[in-house]
N, CA, C and O atoms as a GROMACS GRO file, in nm:
protein
  528
    1UNK      N    1   5.988   9.763  14.920
    1UNK     CA    2   6.100   9.663  14.938
    1UNK      C    3   6.206   9.716  15.053
    1UNK      O    4   6.317   9.664  15.066
    2UNK      N    5   6.166   9.808  15.122
    2UNK     CA    6   6.259   9.846  15.238
    2UNK      C    7   6.242   9.828  15.345
    2UNK      O    8   6.316   9.883  15.426
    3UNK      N    9   6.115   9.728  15.397
    3UNK     CA   10   6.085   9.700  15.522
    3UNK      C   11   6.161   9.598  15.533
    3UNK      O   12   6.145   9.521  15.438
    4UNK      N   13   6.264   9.551  15.637
    4UNK     CA   14   6.344   9.463  15.656
    4UNK      C   15   6.314   9.436  15.817
    4UNK      O   16   6.408   9.417  15.894
    5UNK      N   17   6.192   9.435  15.855
    5UNK     CA   18   6.132   9.388  15.999
    5UNK      C   19   6.098   9.246  15.966
    5UNK      O   20   6.005   9.221  15.889
    6UNK      N   21   6.179   9.142  16.028
    6UNK     CA   22   6.147   8.997  16.001
    6UNK      C   23   6.073   8.942  16.116
    6UNK      O   24   6.076   8.819  16.125
    7UNK      N   25   6.011   9.002  16.201
    7UNK     CA   26   5.940   8.981  16.306
    7UNK      C   27   5.820   8.892  16.232
    7UNK      O   28   5.764   8.936  16.132
    8UNK      N   29   5.785   8.758  16.292
    8UNK     CA   30   5.654   8.727  16.243
    8UNK      C   31   5.531   8.782  16.303
    8UNK      O   32   5.527   8.827  16.418
    9UNK      N   33   5.419   8.778  16.213
    9UNK     CA   34   5.338   8.811  16.240
    9UNK      C   35   5.229   8.713  16.338
    9UNK      O   36   5.260   8.594  16.328
   10UNK      N   37   5.145   8.730  16.402
   10UNK     CA   38   5.048   8.670  16.497
   10UNK      C   39   4.928   8.591  16.414
   10UNK      O   40   4.862   8.497  16.460
   11UNK      N   41   4.915   8.649  16.284
   11UNK     CA   42   4.799   8.574  16.231
   11UNK      C   43   4.841   8.506  16.101
   11UNK      O   44   4.956   8.464  16.106
   12UNK      N   45   4.777   8.485  15.988
   12UNK     CA   46   4.814   8.421  15.875
   12UNK      C   47   4.871   8.510  15.790
   12UNK      O   48   4.910   8.466  15.682
   13UNK      N   49   4.888   8.644  15.819
   13UNK     CA   50   4.949   8.731  15.735
   13UNK      C   51   5.144   8.678  15.760
   13UNK      O   52   5.224   8.718  15.676
   14UNK      N   53   5.182   8.608  15.857
   14UNK     CA   54   5.326   8.558  15.854
   14UNK      C   55   5.347   8.466  15.716
   14UNK      O   56   5.454   8.440  15.662
   15UNK      N   57   5.197   8.419  15.671
   15UNK     CA   58   5.282   8.346  15.562
   15UNK      C   59   5.289   8.423  15.406
   15UNK      O   60   5.336   8.377  15.302
   16UNK      N   61   5.237   8.529  15.427
   16UNK     CA   62   5.234   8.628  15.294
   16UNK      C   63   5.403   8.676  15.277
   16UNK      O   64   5.450   8.754  15.360
   17UNK      N   65   5.474   8.632  15.186
   17UNK     CA   66   5.612   8.688  15.185
   17UNK      C   67   5.619   8.696  15.025
   17UNK      O   68   5.530   8.670  14.944
   18UNK      N   69   5.735   8.734  15.006
   18UNK     CA   70   5.771   8.765  14.840
   18UNK      C   71   5.738   8.904  14.781
   18UNK      O   72   5.740   9.005  14.850
   19UNK      N   73   5.707   8.903  14.654
   19UNK     CA   74   5.684   8.994  14.573
   19UNK      C   75   5.527   8.984  14.504
   19UNK      O   76   5.457   8.883  14.511
   20UNK      N   77   5.500   9.076  14.456
   20UNK     CA   78   5.353   9.062  14.379
   20UNK      C   79   5.428   9.000  14.242
   20UNK      O   80   5.542   9.022  14.202
   21UNK      N   81   5.346   8.934  14.197
   21UNK     CA   82   5.354   8.845  14.035
   21UNK      C   83   5.302   8.961  13.933
   21UNK      O   84   5.191   8.973  13.882
   22UNK      N   85   5.423   9.048  13.918
   22UNK     CA   86   5.383   9.158  13.808
   22UNK      C   87   5.342   9.111  13.678
   22UNK      O   88   5.242   9.155  13.622
   23UNK      N   89   5.434   9.001  13.617
   23UNK     CA   90   5.382   8.971  13.524
   23UNK      C   91   5.262   8.883  13.462
   23UNK      O   92   5.238   8.858  13.344
   24UNK      N   93   5.181   8.837  13.603
   24UNK     CA   94   5.063   8.765  13.602
   24UNK      C   95   4.973   8.904  13.604
   24UNK      O   96   4.887   8.930  13.520
   25UNK      N   97   5.000   8.965  13.686
   25UNK     CA   98   4.919   9.088  13.676
   25UNK      C   99   4.883   9.160  13.569
   25UNK      O  100   4.769   9.178  13.525
   26UNK      N  101   5.022   9.215  13.516
   26UNK     CA  102   4.991   9.269  13.360
   26UNK      C  103   4.930   9.164  13.245
   26UNK      O  104   4.885   9.201  13.136
   27UNK      N  105   4.939   9.033  13.289
   27UNK     CA  106   4.860   8.955  13.191
   27UNK      C  107   4.724   8.923  13.217
   27UNK      O  108   4.642   8.891  13.131
   28UNK      N  109   4.706   8.931  13.327
   28UNK     CA  110   4.583   8.943  13.369
   28UNK      C  111   4.494   9.059  13.326
   28UNK      O  112   4.380   9.041  13.284
   29UNK      N  113   4.543   9.161  13.336
   29UNK     CA  114   4.491   9.288  13.278
   29UNK      C  115   4.464   9.331  13.130
   29UNK      O  116   4.376   9.411  13.098
   30UNK      N  117   4.547   9.271  13.047
   30UNK     CA  118   4.550   9.220  12.891
   30UNK      C  119   4.431   9.106  12.882
   30UNK      O  120   4.345   9.123  12.796
   31UNK      N  121   4.425   9.009  12.954
   31UNK     CA  122   4.320   8.925  12.938
   31UNK      C  123   4.177   9.008  12.939
   31UNK      O  124   4.095   9.007  12.847
   32UNK      N  125   4.164   9.079  13.062
   32UNK     CA  126   4.024   9.142  13.094
   32UNK      C  127   4.012   9.245  12.984
   32UNK      O  128   3.895   9.267  12.950
   33UNK      N  129   4.115   9.321  12.915
   33UNK     CA  130   4.093   9.412  12.819
   33UNK      C  131   4.049   9.365  12.704
   33UNK      O  132   3.960   9.426  12.645
   34UNK      N  133   4.123   9.212  12.637
   34UNK     CA  134   4.049   9.146  12.524
   34UNK      C  135   3.935   9.090  12.540
   34UNK      O  136   3.861   9.080  12.442
   35UNK      N  137   3.893   9.039  12.669
   35UNK     CA  138   3.710   8.980  12.699
   35UNK      C  139   3.648   9.107  12.692
   35UNK      O  140   3.547   9.097  12.623
   36UNK      N  141   3.665   9.219  12.732
   36UNK     CA  142   3.608   9.323  12.709
   36UNK      C  143   3.570   9.393  12.580
   36UNK      O  144   3.460   9.433  12.543
   37UNK      N  145   3.684   9.398  12.522
   37UNK     CA  146   3.665   9.441  12.373
   37UNK      C  147   3.602   9.351  12.288
   37UNK      O  148   3.544   9.406  12.194
   38UNK      N  149   3.594   9.203  12.292
   38UNK     CA  150   3.515   9.150  12.228
   38UNK      C  151   3.395   9.121  12.306
   38UNK      O  152   3.308   9.065  12.240
   39UNK      N  153   3.372   9.138  12.399
   39UNK     CA  154   3.204   9.164  12.461
   39UNK      C  155   3.192   9.012  12.517
   39UNK      O  156   3.246   8.911  12.474
   40UNK      N  157   3.112   9.027  12.617
   40UNK     CA  158   3.077   8.891  12.689
   40UNK      C  159   2.935   8.845  12.620
   40UNK      O  160   2.914   8.724  12.625
   41UNK      N  161   2.846   8.918  12.562
   41UNK     CA  162   2.763   8.868  12.494
   41UNK      C  163   2.823   8.782  12.356
   41UNK      O  164   2.781   8.672  12.321
   42UNK      N  165   2.899   8.838  12.308
   42UNK     CA  166   2.973   8.771  12.200
   42UNK      C  167   3.066   8.634  12.208
   42UNK      O  168   3.058   8.537  12.132
   43UNK      N  169   3.132   8.647  12.290
   43UNK     CA  170   3.181   8.520  12.379
   43UNK      C  171   3.093   8.424  12.396
   43UNK      O  172   3.100   8.320  12.331
   44UNK      N  173   2.989   8.449  12.497
   44UNK     CA  174   2.881   8.346  12.506
   44UNK      C  175   2.798   8.311  12.396
   44UNK      O  176   2.750   8.197  12.398
   45UNK      N  177   2.772   8.387  12.300
   45UNK     CA  178   2.727   8.326  12.190
   45UNK      C  179   2.812   8.231  12.099
   45UNK      O  180   2.760   8.148  12.024
   46UNK      N  181   2.914   8.245  12.107
   46UNK     CA  182   3.017   8.162  12.037
   46UNK      C  183   3.042   8.050  12.091
   46UNK      O  184   3.052   7.956  12.012
   47UNK      N  185   3.058   8.024  12.217
   47UNK     CA  186   3.054   7.926  12.324
   47UNK      C  187   2.922   7.841  12.309
   47UNK      O  188   2.917   7.719  12.296
   48UNK      N  189   2.814   7.932  12.312
   48UNK     CA  190   2.696   7.830  12.283
   48UNK      C  191   2.725   7.756  12.153
   48UNK      O  192   2.725   7.634  12.140
   49UNK      N  193   2.747   7.841  12.065
   49UNK     CA  194   2.737   7.753  11.904
   49UNK      C  195   2.815   7.632  11.903
   49UNK      O  196   2.768   7.534  11.846
   50UNK      N  197   2.947   7.626  11.967
   50UNK     CA  198   3.054   7.531  11.957
   50UNK      C  199   2.978   7.431  12.042
   50UNK      O  200   2.957   7.328  11.977
   51UNK      N  201   2.922   7.425  12.183
   51UNK     CA  202   2.856   7.343  12.244
   51UNK      C  203   2.750   7.267  12.185
   51UNK      O  204   2.738   7.144  12.190
   52UNK      N  205   2.673   7.352  12.127
   52UNK     CA  206   2.550   7.292  12.041
   52UNK      C  207   2.612   7.220  11.954
   52UNK      O  208   2.566   7.107  11.938
   53UNK      N  209   2.731   7.259  11.874
   53UNK     CA  210   2.764   7.169  11.778
   53UNK      C  211   2.816   7.046  11.817
   53UNK      O  212   2.793   6.943  11.755
   54UNK      N  213   2.910   7.055  11.954
   54UNK     CA  214   2.955   6.919  12.009
   54UNK      C  215   2.829   6.825  12.049
   54UNK      O  216   2.825   6.704  12.029
   55UNK      N  217   2.724   6.903  12.111
   55UNK     CA  218   2.612   6.815  12.164
   55UNK      C  219   2.546   6.736  12.077
   55UNK      O  220   2.498   6.625  12.099
   56UNK      N  221   2.545   6.813  11.953
   56UNK     CA  222   2.459   6.731  11.836
   56UNK      C  223   2.529   6.628  11.787
   56UNK      O  224   2.474   6.521  11.763
   57UNK      N  225   2.680   6.650  11.761
   57UNK     CA  226   2.763   6.540  11.725
   57UNK      C  227   2.766   6.432  11.830
   57UNK      O  228   2.732   6.318  11.800
   58UNK      N  229   2.804   6.463  11.945
   58UNK     CA  230   2.788   6.354  12.044
   58UNK      C  231   2.645   6.256  12.037
   58UNK      O  232   2.664   6.135  12.024
   59UNK      N  233   2.537   6.292  12.043
   59UNK     CA  234   2.398   6.243  11.997
   59UNK      C  235   2.402   6.153  11.912
   59UNK      O  236   2.378   6.034  11.929
   60UNK      N  237   2.441   6.225  11.786
   60UNK     CA  238   2.466   6.127  11.636
   60UNK      C  239   2.567   6.005  11.672
   60UNK      O  240   2.556   5.901  11.606
   61UNK      N  241   2.657   6.014  11.767
   61UNK     CA  242   2.754   5.922  11.786
   61UNK      C  243   2.708   5.813  11.895
   61UNK      O  244   2.782   5.718  11.922
   62UNK      N  245   2.612   5.826  11.942
   62UNK     CA  246   2.542   5.774  12.050
   62UNK      C  247   2.582   5.752  12.177
   62UNK      O  248   2.599   5.638  12.220
   63UNK      N  249   2.603   5.868  12.253
   63UNK     CA  250   2.650   5.940  12.366
   63UNK      C  251   2.560   6.006  12.441
   63UNK      O  252   2.478   6.074  12.380
   64UNK      N  253   2.555   6.004  12.574
   64UNK     CA  254   2.406   6.036  12.622
   64UNK      C  255   2.500   6.185  12.682
   64UNK      O  256   2.611   6.180  12.734
   65UNK      N  257   2.415   6.318  12.653
   65UNK     CA  258   2.442   6.421  12.667
   65UNK      C  259   2.398   6.441  12.829
   65UNK      O  260   2.277   6.419  12.845
   66UNK      N  261   2.462   6.475  12.940
   66UNK     CA  262   2.421   6.491  13.065
   66UNK      C  263   2.402   6.658  13.083
   66UNK      O  264   2.310   6.691  13.158
   67UNK      N  265   2.452   6.726  13.043
   67UNK     CA  266   2.466   6.876  13.065
   67UNK      C  267   2.315   6.926  13.027
   67UNK      O  268   2.264   6.868  12.931
   68UNK      N  269   2.242   7.023  13.090
   68UNK     CA  270   2.128   7.102  13.035
   68UNK      C  271   2.117   7.132  12.917
   68UNK      O  272   2.207   7.204  12.875
   69UNK      N  273   2.033   7.103  12.842
   69UNK     CA  274   2.031   7.200  12.681
   69UNK      C  275   1.944   7.263  12.657
   69UNK      O  276   1.956   7.355  12.576
   70UNK      N  277   1.808   7.232  12.729
   70UNK     CA  278   1.692   7.282  12.679
   70UNK      C  279   1.648   7.448  12.705
   70UNK      O  280   1.564   7.517  12.646
   71UNK      N  281   1.751   7.486  12.828
   71UNK     CA  282   1.689   7.636  12.851
   71UNK      C  283   1.840   7.731  12.857
   71UNK      O  284   1.924   7.690  12.938
   72UNK      N  285   1.869   7.833  12.789
   72UNK     CA  286   2.009   7.910  12.780
   72UNK      C  287   2.010   7.919  12.938
   72UNK      O  288   2.112   7.862  12.976
   73UNK      N  289   1.954   7.957  13.020
   73UNK     CA  290   1.950   7.988  13.156
   73UNK      C  291   2.012   7.884  13.242
   73UNK      O  292   2.060   7.915  13.351
   74UNK      N  293   2.012   7.785  13.205
   74UNK     CA  294   2.057   7.632  13.248
   74UNK      C  295   2.181   7.559  13.172
   74UNK      O  296   2.218   7.448  13.210
   75UNK      N  297   2.243   7.626  13.068
   75UNK     CA  298   2.350   7.595  12.982
   75UNK      C  299   2.486   7.667  13.060
   75UNK      O  300   2.491   7.761  13.139
   76UNK      N  301   2.594   7.580  13.002
   76UNK     CA  302   2.676   7.653  13.020
   76UNK      C  303   2.806   7.629  12.925
   76UNK      O  304   2.779   7.585  12.813
   77UNK      N  305   2.917   7.647  12.948
   77UNK     CA  306   3.033   7.611  12.853
   77UNK      C  307   3.089   7.496  12.866
   77UNK      O  308   3.183   7.464  12.793
   78UNK      N  309   3.045   7.422  12.955
   78UNK     CA  310   3.095   7.289  13.001
   78UNK      C  311   2.974   7.157  12.948
   78UNK      O  312   2.858   7.149  12.988
   79UNK      N  313   3.028   7.084  12.871
   79UNK     CA  314   2.920   6.999  12.841
   79UNK      C  315   2.996   6.857  12.884
   79UNK      O  316   3.109   6.819  12.853
   80UNK      N  317   2.899   6.794  12.963
   80UNK     CA  318   2.923   6.668  13.035
   80UNK      C  319   2.854   6.549  12.946
   80UNK      O  320   2.746   6.562  12.888
   81UNK      N  321   2.942   6.423  12.946
   81UNK     CA  322   2.858   6.360  12.861
   81UNK      C  323   2.905   6.215  12.911
   81UNK      O  324   2.999   6.206  12.990
   82UNK      N  325   2.834   6.097  12.862
   82UNK     CA  326   2.883   5.945  12.882
   82UNK      C  327   2.866   5.859  12.782
   82UNK      O  328   2.794   5.893  12.688
   83UNK      N  329   2.920   5.749  12.782
   83UNK     CA  330   2.938   5.667  12.695
   83UNK      C  331   2.843   5.579  12.731
   83UNK      O  332   2.822   5.593  12.852
   84UNK      N  333   2.749   5.460  12.664
   84UNK     CA  334   2.670   5.397  12.703
   84UNK      C  335   2.724   5.254  12.757
   84UNK      O  336   2.672   5.184  12.844
   85UNK      N  337   2.880   5.218  12.656
   85UNK     CA  338   2.903   5.102  12.631
   85UNK      C  339   3.078   5.101  12.678
   85UNK      O  340   3.136   5.001  12.722
   86UNK      N  341   3.142   5.231  12.655
   86UNK     CA  342   3.257   5.210  12.662
   86UNK      C  343   3.314   5.290  12.781
   86UNK      O  344   3.260   5.399  12.796
   87UNK      N  345   3.412   5.259  12.869
   87UNK     CA  346   3.465   5.330  13.006
   87UNK      C  347   3.536   5.432  12.970
   87UNK      O  348   3.624   5.443  12.885
   88UNK      N  349   3.470   5.535  13.073
   88UNK     CA  350   3.511   5.660  13.054
   88UNK      C  351   3.668   5.695  13.036
   88UNK      O  352   3.716   5.753  12.939
   89UNK      N  353   3.740   5.647  13.149
   89UNK     CA  354   3.883   5.666  13.143
   89UNK      C  355   3.967   5.599  12.986
   89UNK      O  356   4.056   5.667  12.935
   90UNK      N  357   3.929   5.476  12.928
   90UNK     CA  358   3.957   5.439  12.800
   90UNK      C  359   3.957   5.557  12.713
   90UNK      O  360   4.060   5.575  12.648
   91UNK      N  361   3.847   5.653  12.697
   91UNK     CA  362   3.831   5.728  12.590
   91UNK      C  363   3.908   5.849  12.641
   91UNK      O  364   3.954   5.929  12.559
   92UNK      N  365   3.924   5.866  12.779
   92UNK     CA  366   4.022   6.012  12.774
   92UNK      C  367   4.147   5.946  12.760
   92UNK      O  368   4.213   6.025  12.694
   93UNK      N  369   4.218   5.845  12.784
   93UNK     CA  370   4.337   5.799  12.740
   93UNK      C  371   4.348   5.801  12.581
   93UNK      O  372   4.439   5.863  12.526
   94UNK      N  373   4.267   5.741  12.521
   94UNK     CA  374   4.246   5.730  12.356
   94UNK      C  375   4.257   5.844  12.330
   94UNK      O  376   4.354   5.854  12.255
   95UNK      N  377   4.209   5.952  12.352
   95UNK     CA  378   4.189   6.111  12.310
   95UNK      C  379   4.306   6.147  12.353
   95UNK      O  380   4.364   6.190  12.253
   96UNK      N  381   4.385   6.156  12.454
   96UNK     CA  382   4.503   6.206  12.496
   96UNK      C  383   4.601   6.153  12.398
   96UNK      O  384   4.679   6.233  12.346
   97UNK      N  385   4.606   6.026  12.366
   97UNK     CA  386   4.677   5.998  12.268
   97UNK      C  387   4.693   6.063  12.139
   97UNK      O  388   4.794   6.071  12.070
   98UNK      N  389   4.573   6.110  12.119
   98UNK     CA  390   4.562   6.162  11.979
   98UNK      C  391   4.597   6.330  12.024
   98UNK      O  392   4.582   6.417  11.938
   99UNK      N  393   4.635   6.358  12.138
   99UNK     CA  394   4.658   6.520  12.156
   99UNK      C  395   4.535   6.636  12.177
   99UNK      O  396   4.527   6.758  12.166
  100UNK      N  397   4.409   6.481  12.229
  100UNK     CA  398   4.300   6.586  12.232
  100UNK      C  399   4.269   6.553  12.388
  100UNK      O  400   4.257   6.438  12.431
  101UNK      N  401   4.258   6.674  12.467
  101UNK     CA  402   4.221   6.664  12.597
  101UNK      C  403   4.092   6.681  12.653
  101UNK      O  404   4.027   6.785  12.642
  102UNK      N  405   4.059   6.593  12.706
  102UNK     CA  406   3.887   6.620  12.796
  102UNK      C  407   3.901   6.580  12.893
  102UNK      O  408   4.014   6.531  12.882
  103UNK      N  409   3.858   6.555  13.024
  103UNK     CA  410   3.885   6.498  13.156
  103UNK      C  411   3.738   6.430  13.192
  103UNK      O  412   3.623   6.454  13.155
  104UNK      N  413   3.788   6.350  13.268
  104UNK     CA  414   3.644   6.267  13.341
  104UNK      C  415   3.628   6.364  13.492
  104UNK      O  416   3.723   6.429  13.538
  105UNK      N  417   3.536   6.360  13.534
  105UNK     CA  418   3.470   6.426  13.649
  105UNK      C  419   3.318   6.363  13.671
  105UNK      O  420   3.218   6.390  13.605
  106UNK      N  421   3.330   6.261  13.796
  106UNK     CA  422   3.198   6.227  13.841
  106UNK      C  423   3.175   6.105  13.775
  106UNK      O  424   3.075   6.043  13.811
  107UNK      N  425   3.255   6.050  13.673
  107UNK     CA  426   3.223   5.917  13.600
  107UNK      C  427   3.151   5.984  13.496
  107UNK      O  428   3.049   5.926  13.460
  108UNK      N  429   3.180   6.099  13.435
  108UNK     CA  430   3.117   6.176  13.306
  108UNK      C  431   3.253   6.222  13.248
  108UNK      O  432   3.348   6.260  13.316
  109UNK      N  433   3.251   6.212  13.097
  109UNK     CA  434   3.330   6.296  13.021
  109UNK      C  435   3.295   6.436  13.021
  109UNK      O  436   3.177   6.466  13.035
  110UNK      N  437   3.386   6.527  13.007
  110UNK     CA  438   3.374   6.682  13.029
  110UNK      C  439   3.465   6.744  12.931
  110UNK      O  440   3.588   6.729  12.931
  111UNK      N  441   3.391   6.821  12.840
  111UNK     CA  442   3.455   6.887  12.747
  111UNK      C  443   3.402   7.038  12.773
  111UNK      O  444   3.290   7.060  12.816
  112UNK      N  445   3.485   7.126  12.745
  112UNK     CA  446   3.474   7.254  12.756
  112UNK      C  447   3.529   7.366  12.667
  112UNK      O  448   3.619   7.441  12.703
  113UNK      N  449   3.462   7.372  12.539
  113UNK     CA  450   3.508   7.452  12.429
  113UNK      C  451   3.495   7.600  12.475
  113UNK      O  452   3.410   7.644  12.553
  114UNK      N  453   3.587   7.663  12.418
  114UNK     CA  454   3.589   7.809  12.465
  114UNK      C  455   3.573   7.914  12.323
  114UNK      O  456   3.552   7.863  12.213
  115UNK      N  457   3.585   8.053  12.340
  115UNK     CA  458   3.548   8.116  12.248
  115UNK      C  459   3.673   8.133  12.158
  115UNK      O  460   3.654   8.194  12.054
  116UNK      N  461   3.769   8.099  12.177
  116UNK     CA  462   3.881   8.094  12.049
  116UNK      C  463   3.918   7.967  12.007
  116UNK      O  464   4.019   7.947  11.939
  117UNK      N  465   3.833   7.871  12.045
  117UNK     CA  466   3.856   7.740  11.934
  117UNK      C  467   3.767   7.787  11.830
  117UNK      O  468   3.722   7.901  11.820
  118UNK      N  469   3.742   7.665  11.735
  118UNK     CA  470   3.655   7.681  11.630
  118UNK      C  471   3.641   7.532  11.591
  118UNK      O  472   3.697   7.432  11.633
  119UNK      N  473   3.550   7.551  11.498
  119UNK     CA  474   3.459   7.432  11.426
  119UNK      C  475   3.542   7.313  11.419
  119UNK      O  476   3.506   7.205  11.465
  120UNK      N  477   3.669   7.336  11.352
  120UNK     CA  478   3.740   7.212  11.346
  120UNK      C  479   3.791   7.156  11.482
  120UNK      O  480   3.816   7.036  11.494
  121UNK      N  481   3.805   7.229  11.569
  121UNK     CA  482   3.846   7.167  11.679
  121UNK      C  483   3.741   7.041  11.744
  121UNK      O  484   3.769   6.929  11.787
  122UNK      N  485   3.625   7.107  11.732
  122UNK     CA  486   3.500   7.028  11.774
  122UNK      C  487   3.479   6.901  11.685
  122UNK      O  488   3.441   6.795  11.734
  123UNK      N  489   3.510   6.921  11.531
  123UNK     CA  490   3.476   6.789  11.443
  123UNK      C  491   3.589   6.746  11.470
  123UNK      O  492   3.570   6.624  11.467
  124UNK      N  493   3.746   6.769  11.508
  124UNK     CA  494   3.852   6.683  11.552
  124UNK      C  495   3.819   6.596  11.650
  124UNK      O  496   3.848   6.477  11.639
  125UNK      N  497   3.750   6.650  11.766
  125UNK     CA  498   3.700   6.592  11.906
  125UNK      C  499   3.600   6.476  11.863
  125UNK      O  500   3.604   6.368  11.922
  126UNK      N  501   3.527   6.495  11.779
  126UNK     CA  502   3.422   6.434  11.749
  126UNK      C  503   3.450   6.287  11.652
  126UNK      O  504   3.394   6.177  11.661
  127UNK      N  505   3.560   6.336  11.556
  127UNK     CA  506   3.605   6.217  11.481
  127UNK      C  507   3.675   6.136  11.581
  127UNK      O  508   3.652   6.015  11.583
  128UNK      N  509   3.749   6.182  11.657
  128UNK     CA  510   3.851   6.118  11.758
  128UNK      C  511   3.740   6.004  11.851
  128UNK      O  512   3.766   5.885  11.867
  129UNK      N  513   3.648   6.053  11.890
  129UNK     CA  514   3.550   5.967  11.990
  129UNK      C  515   3.510   5.876  11.929
  129UNK      O  516   3.470   5.899  11.814
  130UNK      N  517   3.504   5.717  11.988
  130UNK     CA  518   3.462   5.599  11.927
  130UNK      C  519   3.312   5.608  11.913
  130UNK      O  520   3.241   5.661  11.998
  131UNK      N  521   3.265   5.548  11.792
  131UNK     CA  522   3.098   5.550  11.811
  131UNK      C  523   3.052   5.431  11.885
  131UNK      O  524   3.115   5.340  11.937
  132UNK      N  525   2.912   5.457  11.875
  132UNK     CA  526   2.843   5.331  11.922
  132UNK      C  527   2.744   5.256  11.855
  132UNK      O  528   2.698   5.154  11.907
   0.00000   0.00000   0.00000
């Protein structure tokens, strides 16, 4: 904090100013500690269970699941799906009105359940989605 030389540097470092985000750094450390305490395998198992529950429910309601679901090495915590009859933006808006947030990416609906959510969140989403 004691360097009061205000000469601009000749490279991109001229745009580095201010101080470190100490609260953010501390929060990041606490977040990493929590993730490591729970364990990445436990987190991944939970995410897989939630996305499977969601994918099964979507298929029952007539949606097309775009995300790979046949191989664990190809799956992720992001589930992309489409409606065969309804416009994606209208579905996003309808859910937003119910305080359920999903997004549209590349003309697909996208949900990303995470380990801190539970089955009731998935059931609420499925209940709020229009059927086909």
